[in-house]
C-alpha positions, 0 to 999 in steps of 0.5 A: 421260403427258407432253404433247408440247412444241409448236413456237410460232414467230412468222410461221409456219403451223399446222394446227389440229384440234379434236375433239368430246368422245368424237367427239361432234358439235360442230355439229347445224345450220348455225346452230351452224357460223355461230356458231363462225365468228362467234366465230372471226372476231371474235377474228381481228379482234382478234389478229395471226393470219390464217385461211388455210383452214378446214373445219368437219365435224360432230364436228371442225374444221380450221384453217390459221392464220398466227401472226404475233405473237399466241399461238395458245393464247390464241386457241384457248382463247377460241374453244373456251371461247366456243363451248362456253358457247354449245353447252351453253346451247343444248342444255342440256348440261354438261361438256366440249364439246371433246376435250382440247386442240386438236392443233397441227401446225407447217408446217415449209415453205411447200412443204407448204401447197398439199397441206395446203389441198387436204387440208383442203378434201377432208375433206367429200368423203372423209366422203361429205358431198358429191361435190366440195369446191365443193359443201360450204358450210362450208369455204374452198374457194369463197373460193379458187376462186370469188370471186363466190360467194354463200355465206352464210358470212362470208369471214374467210379470207386467201389467203397472198400467195405462193399468189395467184400460184399456179395454182389447178390446182395444188390439184387435182393436189397429192399427198394430205396424208396422204403428207406425213411428220408427225414428232410435231407437225410437218408436215415430214421428219425433218431439219426436225424435228431442226432445229426441235427445236434452234431451240426449245431443247427436247430431243426425242431420244426421237423417232427413238430418238436420244440426245445425244452430250453428257453432261448435267449431273445435274439435282440438280447443275443445281438446286444451281447455280441455287439458289446464286444465291438465298437457298435450298438444295436441301433447301428444295424439300421443307421449304418446300412450301407457302411462296408466296414459294418457290413463285415461285422454284420455278416459275422453276427449273422453267422454267430446267430445262425450257429446258435439256432436262430432261424433265417427268418428270425435273423432277417426280422431282427437285423432288417435284412431280406431272407435272401441277403441273410442266405448270402451272408451265410454262404 
């Protein structure tokens, strides 16, 4: 099954969720959570990404990140890999610690941020771990409401500038985050989703059962046009399968087709490579 293409715009907010493999615990003690925050804090200090809110639960993590210029994928891969090495060494386990790749939800408008932060901070209350969010140590709630708290959690949270002038009471009365419509990997409404799809130059017409009114050029014809500018022809895709020099050209071709709206499955069939190989070429 093909993965949903992620939106990845600079100067944007993202809600990140990482879960334990097969819903297994990520943290068995407070020390584990402190190690995770230490790893996260170190990377935040090196990259142009801000942490605006967080909540560490027993088997999953919620992060609200403001991506400035650096890659979220790079940061999350480093965080999860470093923590997995620590976890496996401490508990003498092997294999994956996290369940696949992290989930990433693009926040289409700043209007949703208050509800999103409220939702993140309310996670331990909904899980019956505490009676109120301020009683839970491993979230950013205290940083928003009590700047003088003596929490042993190192403060690595940056409150968004426009929220510093917002009444803190707005957080307690904000609607539940689950009421915000989430279209695929976007926190927003249908029209915002389609506008973002257009911005990112990726075809997402399968969502909402929509189809493009414009007829797309047949993929083989598009491949022929692309290869006409090189020293190769379409048949070389199958004749030169193990040619390293041609593989570089094929990678560029795959990216070219994907940016023009052809799906990974269409590209896979057209060039005779597996969907997983196509995904690798796009990374």
